[in-house]
C-alpha positions as CSV (number, residue, x, y, z in Angstrom):
1,M,92.8,3.8,253.3
2,G,94.3,3.3,256.4
3,F,97.2,1.0,257.8
4,T,97.5,-0.1,261.2
5,L,100.1,-2.3,263.0
6,F,100.0,-3.9,266.2
7,L,102.2,-6.3,267.4
8,R,102.3,-8.1,270.8
9,V,104.6,-10.4,272.1
10,T,104.2,-12.0,275.7
11,I,105.5,-15.0,277.6
12,F,102.9,-16.5,280.2
13,K,101.8,-19.7,281.9
14,V,98.7,-20.5,280.2
15,K,96.0,-23.3,279.6
16,I,94.9,-23.7,275.8
17,R,92.2,-26.2,274.8
18,G,92.6,-27.4,278.3
19,S,96.4,-28.2,278.3
20,E,98.6,-26.4,280.0
21,F,102.2,-25.3,279.1
22,A,105.2,-24.3,281.2
23,A,106.0,-21.4,278.8
24,F,104.1,-19.7,275.7
25,S,105.1,-17.3,273.3
26,F,101.8,-15.6,271.8
27,L,102.3,-13.2,269.3
28,I,99.6,-11.4,267.4
29,L,99.9,-9.5,264.1
30,D,97.0,-7.3,263.2
31,V,97.1,-5.7,259.8
32,Y,94.4,-3.5,258.4
33,A,94.6,-2.7,255.1
34,M,91.7,-1.6,252.7
35,K,89.0,-2.7,255.2
36,K,90.7,-6.3,255.3
37,T,91.8,-7.6,258.7
38,L,94.7,-10.3,258.6
39,L,94.8,-12.1,262.0
40,L,98.2,-14.4,262.3
41,I,98.7,-16.2,265.3
42,L,102.1,-17.9,266.2
43,F,102.6,-20.5,268.8
44,C,105.8,-21.3,270.1
45,V,105.3,-23.9,273.0
46,S,108.2,-25.1,275.4
47,F,107.3,-28.9,276.1
48,A,109.4,-28.8,279.5
49,V,106.2,-29.5,281.5
50,S,102.9,-30.1,279.7
51,Y,99.7,-32.0,280.6
52,A,97.6,-32.7,277.5
53,Q,94.2,-32.9,277.1
54,D,92.5,-35.0,274.3
55,P,90.6,-32.9,271.4
56,H,86.9,-32.7,272.5
57,F,83.6,-31.9,270.9
58,S,80.9,-29.8,272.3
59,Q,78.4,-31.9,270.5
60,F,79.7,-35.1,272.2
61,Y,76.2,-36.6,272.1
62,A,76.7,-36.7,268.4
63,S,80.0,-38.3,268.5
64,P,79.0,-41.7,270.6
65,L,82.3,-43.7,270.1
66,T,84.6,-41.1,271.3
67,L,82.6,-40.4,274.3
68,N,82.1,-44.0,275.1
69,P,83.0,-47.5,273.4
70,A,79.9,-49.0,275.0
71,F,77.7,-47.1,272.7
72,A,78.8,-49.2,269.9
73,G,75.5,-51.0,268.6
74,K,73.2,-49.3,271.0
75,F,70.9,-47.5,268.9
76,D,67.5,-48.2,267.5
77,G,68.2,-49.5,263.5
78,N,70.6,-51.9,262.1
79,I,73.5,-49.8,261.1
80,R,74.5,-45.9,262.4
81,V,76.9,-43.6,260.4
82,A,78.0,-40.6,262.5
83,G,80.2,-37.8,261.1
84,I,81.3,-34.3,263.1
85,H,83.5,-31.4,262.1
86,R,84.8,-28.8,264.3
87,N,87.0,-25.7,263.9
88,Q,87.9,-24.2,267.0
89,W,88.8,-20.7,267.3
90,P,88.0,-19.7,263.5
91,S,89.3,-16.1,264.3
92,I,92.8,-17.7,264.5
93,N,93.9,-19.5,260.8
94,R,93.1,-23.0,261.2
95,A,94.1,-23.2,265.2
96,Y,92.6,-26.4,265.5
97,V,90.5,-28.6,263.1
98,T,88.8,-31.6,264.3
99,T,87.2,-34.4,262.3
100,S,85.8,-37.5,263.2
101,A,83.4,-40.2,261.5
102,A,82.3,-43.7,262.7
103,V,80.0,-46.3,262.0
104,D,78.7,-49.1,264.3
105,F,76.4,-51.9,264.0
106,R,74.8,-55.4,265.6
107,I,75.8,-59.0,265.0
108,M,75.1,-62.3,266.0
109,Q,71.7,-61.0,266.9
110,S,70.1,-64.5,265.4
111,R,72.6,-66.2,268.3
112,I,72.0,-64.4,271.4
113,A,69.1,-63.4,273.6
114,E,66.4,-61.1,271.9
115,N,67.0,-58.6,274.8
116,D,70.6,-58.7,274.3
117,T,72.5,-56.4,271.9
118,W,76.4,-57.1,270.5
119,G,77.6,-54.1,268.7
120,V,80.9,-53.3,266.5
121,G,81.9,-49.9,266.0
122,L,84.8,-48.4,263.6
123,M,86.3,-45.2,263.7
124,G,88.8,-42.7,262.3
125,F,89.5,-39.6,263.8
126,S,92.0,-36.3,262.9
127,D,93.0,-33.6,264.9
128,Q,94.9,-30.7,263.0
129,S,96.8,-27.5,264.6
130,S,98.9,-24.7,263.8
131,N,97.4,-24.5,260.2
132,G,98.1,-27.9,259.3
133,A,101.5,-28.0,260.7
134,V,100.6,-30.8,263.4
135,K,98.6,-33.6,262.7
136,F,97.1,-36.6,264.8
137,N,95.5,-39.2,262.9
138,Y,93.7,-42.2,264.7
139,A,91.9,-45.3,263.8
140,S,89.8,-47.3,266.2
141,A,87.8,-50.7,266.2
142,G,85.8,-51.7,269.3
143,T,83.1,-54.1,270.3
144,A,80.4,-53.7,273.2
145,F,77.9,-56.3,274.5
146,H,74.8,-55.2,276.3
147,K,72.8,-57.7,278.5
148,G,69.2,-57.6,279.1
149,L,68.1,-56.9,282.8
150,D,64.3,-57.9,281.8
151,E,62.3,-59.5,279.8
152,E,61.2,-56.4,278.1
153,G,64.7,-55.1,277.2
154,Y,63.6,-52.2,278.8
155,H,67.0,-51.9,280.9
156,Q,70.6,-53.2,279.9
157,I,74.0,-53.1,280.9
158,G,77.0,-53.4,278.7
159,A,80.8,-53.4,278.6
160,A,83.2,-52.5,275.8
161,F,86.7,-52.6,274.5
162,Q,88.2,-50.5,272.0
163,L,91.8,-50.4,270.3
164,T,93.3,-47.5,268.6
165,Y,96.2,-47.0,266.2
166,A,97.4,-43.3,266.4
167,N,99.6,-41.5,264.3
168,M,101.2,-38.0,264.7
169,L,103.0,-35.9,262.4
170,I,104.8,-32.4,262.9
171,N,106.0,-30.7,259.5
172,T,108.7,-28.6,260.8
173,A,108.9,-26.5,257.6
174,N,105.5,-25.1,258.2
175,L,106.6,-24.1,261.7
176,K,107.7,-20.5,262.3
177,F,110.0,-19.5,265.0
178,L,110.2,-16.2,267.2
179,D,114.0,-15.6,265.5
180,Q,112.4,-15.3,262.3
181,L,110.5,-12.4,262.8
182,T,112.0,-9.2,261.4
183,P,110.5,-5.8,260.7
184,F,109.2,-7.2,257.4
185,G,107.2,-10.2,259.1
186,F,108.8,-13.9,259.5
187,T,111.2,-13.3,256.7
188,G,114.2,-14.5,258.8
189,V,116.3,-17.9,258.9
190,T,115.6,-19.7,262.2
191,N,118.4,-21.2,264.1
192,E,116.5,-24.2,265.3
193,V,117.6,-27.7,263.7
194,F,115.9,-30.6,262.9
195,N,117.2,-33.8,261.7
196,N,114.3,-34.5,259.1
197,S,111.6,-32.1,257.7
198,S,108.9,-34.0,259.7
199,L,108.7,-35.6,263.1
200,K,106.6,-38.6,263.4
201,N,105.3,-41.1,266.1
202,S,102.8,-44.0,266.5
203,Y,101.7,-45.8,268.8
204,L,98.6,-48.6,269.9
205,D,96.0,-47.0,272.5
206,F,93.3,-49.3,274.9
207,N,90.1,-48.1,275.8
208,A,87.4,-49.1,277.6
209,G,83.5,-48.4,279.0
210,L,80.7,-49.4,280.7
211,L,77.2,-48.2,280.1
212,Y,73.4,-48.4,281.8
213,N,70.7,-48.0,279.5
214,G,66.9,-47.9,280.8
215,S,63.6,-47.3,280.4
216,T,60.0,-47.1,282.1
217,N,57.7,-47.3,278.8
218,D,58.1,-46.4,275.0
219,Q,58.8,-43.1,275.5
220,N,61.6,-42.0,277.8
221,N,65.1,-43.3,278.0
222,F,67.9,-42.7,280.4
223,Y,71.5,-43.8,280.9
224,A,74.7,-43.5,282.5
225,G,78.2,-44.5,281.8
226,V,81.9,-44.3,282.7
227,S,84.9,-44.6,280.2
228,M,88.4,-44.6,280.3
229,Y,90.7,-44.0,277.2
230,H,94.7,-44.5,277.2
231,I,94.7,-47.1,279.7
232,N,97.9,-48.3,279.1
233,R,99.2,-44.8,279.0
234,P,101.0,-44.8,275.6
235,Q,104.3,-42.9,274.6
236,Q,104.7,-39.9,272.7
237,S,107.9,-39.0,271.5
238,F,109.2,-36.6,268.6
239,T,112.7,-35.5,269.6
240,G,114.0,-38.3,271.8
241,A,112.0,-37.0,274.9
242,Y,109.5,-39.3,276.0
243,F,105.8,-37.8,277.3
244,I,103.0,-40.1,278.9
245,L,100.0,-39.6,277.5
246,N,97.5,-39.8,280.5
247,P,94.4,-41.8,280.9
248,R,90.9,-40.0,280.4
249,T,88.3,-40.9,282.5
250,T,84.8,-39.5,281.7
251,I,81.4,-39.8,283.3
252,H,78.4,-39.3,281.4
253,A,74.6,-39.4,282.0
254,G,71.5,-38.2,279.8
255,G,68.1,-39.2,278.6
256,Y,65.0,-38.0,277.1
257,F,60.9,-38.2,278.2
258,P,57.9,-36.4,276.7
259,A,57.1,-32.6,276.9
260,G,53.9,-31.5,275.5
261,Q,51.9,-33.6,272.9
262,T,54.7,-32.8,270.4
263,G,57.7,-32.6,271.8
264,T,60.4,-34.2,273.7
265,L,63.3,-32.9,276.0
266,H,66.4,-34.3,275.8
267,V,69.4,-33.5,278.6
268,S,73.1,-34.8,278.7
269,G,76.2,-33.9,280.7
270,L,79.5,-35.2,281.6
271,V,82.5,-34.9,283.8
272,S,85.9,-35.5,282.2
273,V,89.5,-35.5,283.7
274,Q,92.7,-36.0,282.3
275,G,95.8,-35.2,284.1
276,K,95.3,-31.8,285.4
277,A,93.0,-30.9,283.0
278,S,89.1,-31.3,283.4
279,E,86.0,-30.3,281.8
280,A,82.3,-30.4,282.8
281,L,79.3,-29.6,280.4
282,I,75.5,-30.0,280.8
283,G,72.4,-28.8,278.8
284,G,69.7,-30.1,276.8
285,A,67.6,-29.8,273.5
286,Y,63.8,-29.5,272.9
287,Q,62.6,-31.7,269.9
288,L,59.7,-30.2,268.5
289,R,58.1,-33.0,265.9
290,L,56.6,-30.9,262.6
291,T,54.9,-34.5,261.4
292,E,53.6,-37.3,263.0
293,D,54.6,-40.0,260.3
294,E,56.4,-43.4,261.0
295,K,59.7,-41.2,260.6
296,P,58.7,-37.6,261.7
297,T,60.3,-34.6,260.8
298,S,61.5,-32.7,263.8
299,V,63.4,-29.4,264.6
300,Y,65.9,-29.2,267.6
301,F,67.1,-26.1,269.5
302,G,68.7,-25.6,273.1
303,G,72.1,-25.1,274.4
304,W,74.9,-26.6,277.0
305,M,77.3,-25.0,278.9
306,R,81.1,-25.7,279.3
307,L,81.6,-24.4,283.0
308,N,84.0,-21.8,283.1
309,D,84.6,-21.9,279.5
310,A,81.9,-21.2,276.9
311,I,78.0,-21.1,276.6
312,I,77.1,-23.3,273.4
313,P,73.9,-22.8,271.7
314,Y,72.4,-25.8,269.5
315,A,70.4,-25.9,266.5
316,G,69.1,-29.4,264.6
317,L,67.1,-30.9,262.1
318,E,65.9,-34.5,262.0
319,F,64.3,-35.6,258.5
320,G,63.9,-39.0,257.3
321,S,66.9,-41.4,258.6
322,F,69.3,-37.9,258.9
323,R,70.0,-35.8,261.8
324,L,71.8,-32.7,261.2
325,G,73.1,-30.4,264.1
326,A,74.9,-27.0,264.6
327,S,76.7,-25.6,267.7
328,Y,78.6,-22.5,268.3
329,D,80.9,-22.2,271.3
330,V,80.6,-18.6,272.6
331,N,83.8,-18.1,274.9
332,T,83.3,-16.9,278.4
333,S,86.7,-17.3,279.9
334,S,89.6,-15.0,280.1
335,L,90.3,-16.0,276.6
336,K,87.5,-13.9,275.4
337,T,89.8,-11.1,274.8
338,A,92.1,-12.7,272.4
339,S,89.1,-14.7,270.6
340,A,86.9,-12.0,270.6
341,S,84.3,-14.4,272.5
342,R,84.6,-16.7,269.4
343,G,84.9,-20.4,270.0
344,G,84.4,-23.1,267.9
345,I,81.8,-23.8,265.4
346,E,80.7,-27.6,264.9
347,I,78.4,-29.3,262.5
348,S,77.4,-33.0,262.7
349,L,75.4,-35.6,260.7
350,I,74.0,-38.8,261.9
351,Y,72.2,-41.6,259.6
352,I,70.5,-44.8,260.8
353,K,69.3,-47.3,258.7
354,K,66.4,-48.8,260.2
355,D,64.2,-52.0,258.8
356,P,60.4,-51.0,258.2
357,D,59.4,-54.2,260.1
358,S,61.6,-53.0,263.2
359,K,59.8,-53.3,266.8
360,G,61.9,-50.6,268.0
361,I,64.2,-50.5,271.0
362,N,64.8,-47.7,273.5
363,C,68.1,-46.3,273.3
364,P,70.0,-43.3,274.1
365,K,69.2,-40.7,271.3
366,F,72.1,-38.5,269.9
């Protein structure tokens, strides 16, 4: 039964999850004992200069209200419930764990034109990092109106607004600092002093989006949109120093069309920019229908690519009113040495309730 100890401490300028930090102390402690491995990561970050990027999902198409508020109410059904969970870098103990749950539905359909849509969306969002020491929680409410551009309802253009309440918490009791490190682990006493055991901050945020949706028949759909989050540039503050949250602008597009007698090809992509951080994703999935009833059972397989960062294989299953999806980031950037090419696993689940007598409408499908 061997025992190996490897300790490495470096300080360098690095981008983590798209965020750039001026100084970063990265400590890896590997302990191999009785064929078990303990991987402990300590992040001590200097916030003298930082450009933060919002949490993001690889399955952006499965979290419509974090992609664009204008997707509220834009689906074929009466009510949609969407949930998604991401564990980024699972090889690092709870480095980033992100969860979102949302519901959206239509309103006033009997009082507006038949080819118009008015939707309302509600969303809860939680992002935790550093083994739960840092927590960001969000609650959002928004509305979107889609105006029909033709009598058949094949083409619509919509606009949306969304208001978010954000609450941030840092539990300083769960943090470890470099001056606590001894030959026996983090057993020393830190010289860092905080007035409170937790640091809190909250703010209101304003988001908006535009969306075009079109079809040429009842078997295809295509869409394009632009969204902007943090329009009001809210301030974040924990210890008296203020940081401006940069707006996040996302341009996205996608669609689906028949591919064979029992198949449909879904494609989508986006480009998102926030401060000095940016990301671009593109890809698609093939839907194979296993049955041909009113609510066919289908399997999905495909993948997306986050340019210069990761390859993201995807698999999904659609049955009844549910669609389950799973993806995994295979890291391809320079971080793959530390992450062993392992990125983040994501699980999504979408439920859509639809009346049996619904005539069906062409909408983006996630």
